C-alpha distance (Angstrom), angle and dihedral (degrees) to the residues before:
residue distance angle dihedral
X1 . . .
X2 3.78 . .
X3 3.80 91.4 .
X4 3.81 88.7 55.0
X5 3.80 91.7 52.3
X6 3.80 93.7 -111.3
X7 3.77 120.0 151.9
X8 3.78 111.1 -109.1
X9 3.81 122.0 -160.3
X10 3.79 115.0 -113.2
X11 3.83 92.6 -123.0
X12 3.79 88.2 59.8
X13 3.80 93.1 48.2
X14 3.81 90.1 48.9
X15 3.79 92.6 49.3
X16 3.80 89.6 -121.7
X17 3.80 97.1 153.1
X18 3.79 141.8 84.1
X19 3.78 134.1 -148.8
X20 3.77 119.8 -129.2
X21 3.78 118.0 -166.0
X22 3.77 119.9 -152.1
X23 3.76 118.8 -179.0
X24 3.76 114.0 -140.3
X25 3.77 95.5 -153.7
X26 3.77 141.3 17.6
X27 3.79 93.8 -117.3
X28 3.82 91.0 61.5
X29 3.79 91.9 45.3
X30 3.80 92.6 52.8
X31 3.81 93.2 45.1
X32 3.81 92.5 50.5
X33 3.79 93.0 52.2
X34 3.80 97.0 36.9
X35 3.81 90.9 87.0
X36 3.82 89.4 59.4
X37 3.79 103.1 28.2
X38 3.77 129.0 36.9
X39 3.77 120.4 -130.9
X40 3.81 85.6 -119.2
X41 3.83 90.3 60.3
X42 3.81 92.0 46.4
X43 3.80 89.0 46.9
X44 3.80 92.1 53.9
X45 3.81 92.5 46.3
X46 3.80 96.0 45.1
X47 3.79 100.2 34.5
X48 3.81 90.5 -128.3
X49 3.80 118.6 133.2
X50 3.81 112.4 -100.4
X51 3.81 93.0 -130.5
X52 3.79 90.3 53.7
X53 3.82 90.0 49.2
X54 3.79 88.2 52.5
X55 3.80 89.8 52.9
X56 3.81 89.3 51.2
X57 3.82 91.7 47.1
X58 3.79 92.3 51.1
X59 3.80 95.3 44.1
X60 3.79 93.5 -115.3
X61 3.79 90.5 123.2
X62 3.79 132.8 16.7
X63 3.80 118.6 -138.3
X64 3.76 123.9 -129.5
X65 3.79 117.1 -114.2
X66 3.83 91.9 -97.9
X67 3.82 91.0 54.0
X68 3.81 91.6 48.4
X69 3.80 88.9 52.8
X70 3.82 90.9 51.2
X71 3.81 90.3 51.9
X72 3.81 93.7 49.4
X73 3.82 91.4 44.1
X74 3.82 89.4 50.3
X75 3.81 92.1 52.1
X76 3.81 90.3 47.3
X77 3.80 89.3 50.1
X78 3.80 90.8 54.2
X79 3.81 89.8 48.2
X80 3.81 92.6 51.4
X81 3.80 90.9 50.2
X82 3.81 90.8 50.2
X83 3.80 92.2 49.0
X84 3.80 92.0 53.1
X85 3.82 94.9 46.0
X86 3.79 115.3 118.1
X87 3.75 131.3 -165.3
């Protein structure tokens, strides 16, 4: 942008911004985190059957809102446990 001579807002130059990611569907959410978390781990944390999670991840089935919340809560639970881990 600068190299092209475009005007750039000061907030952008100062780095005064944040990114917020919102997943539009459960399949995307599960695929993004599958490289870091196994479906088995998400299953244990969320209480949702691993096979059903696989169906959600592959778009075979779509979860209801309550199931989506359980998945997100399960992933958050894993994250909190990792953040409090000590060596």
